[in-house]
N, C-alpha and C positions, 0 to 999 in steps of 0.2 A: 688623209693617209687614204691608201687602198686598203681593202679586205676582201679575203678570200672566203666566200660562202659555199660551203661544201655539203650539199644535201643529200641524202641517201634515201631511196624510194622504198616503202614497205611492200611486203608480198601483193600480188593480184591488186596492184594500183592503176593499172592502164585506164579502165574506164573511168575511176576518179579523176584520172588526170586530164583526161579529155574533156571530160564536164567542167572541170576547174580552169582549164588553160586559158579561157578569154579574161577570168580575171586576175590571173597571175600575169597575163602580157600586158593588161592595162595598167597594171600597179609598176610593172617593170618600165614603160614606156614613160613615166613620170622621172625617173633615174635617167633614163636614155635623154629626153628633153632636157634635161640639166646638165647634160654633159658629163654625168658621174659614173659611166658604165665603160669599164675597159674591155670587158669580154662577157658575155653570158650565153648558157647553152646547157641541153640535156646530154647525159651519158647513155647513147643506145645501149640495149641489151646485147647487141649483136655488132657485129664488124659492118654496118651498114649505117649510112645517115638516115634511112628510112626504115626502122627495124619492124614495122608492121605489129603483128601480134606479140612479137617477142618483147616490145614495149622500152621501156628504160629503167636505170639502175639508180637514177638519180641527175643532179643539177649541179652545175659550178657558175657562180655569179662572182665577177670582181668588180668591187665597185668602190666609188669614194664616199667616205663617210666622216664625219668630225671626229668619232671616237669609237673605240671598240664595242662599246656598251650601246651608241646608237646603232652601230650595224647589227649587233646580236638583235636588238628590239626591233630593227626593220626585218631582220629575218623571220623572227619568230613570230611576225605580223602576217607574214604571207599567205595568201589563199591557201597553197599547197600545204602548209602546215596546219591551216585551220580546218582543212578538208581530211585531215591525216594521212596525206600522201607520202610525205616525209616521215621516215621513222627515225631518223637522226640529222640533225644540221650540227656541223661546226662550223665557227667563224675564226678567222686568224687573220691578223695583220699580214699584208703582202706588199712587197717593195718589188716593181716592175725594173727589170734590168735590161732585158733584149727583147726584142730588136733594138 
């Protein structure tokens, strides 16, 4: 089943995000390589795909896991969580309907 991982960045997290991004992406690539990612990416703080110094407000990952518990455990072990970038992470079951 798919699960939506909705993460919110804490204040002043942009520099930590930049430093931790390679580890985060390397970990994400494992899910991508396994064909488990439906969509993933950050939420820019402004209406621009490259927000520059405005940074990001969080991220969304929709990926396939065997259970809600597995999805939560995976999300909680993310380098962004470990670095204190995400102030809140919500994991919910997700059912793709469209397109």
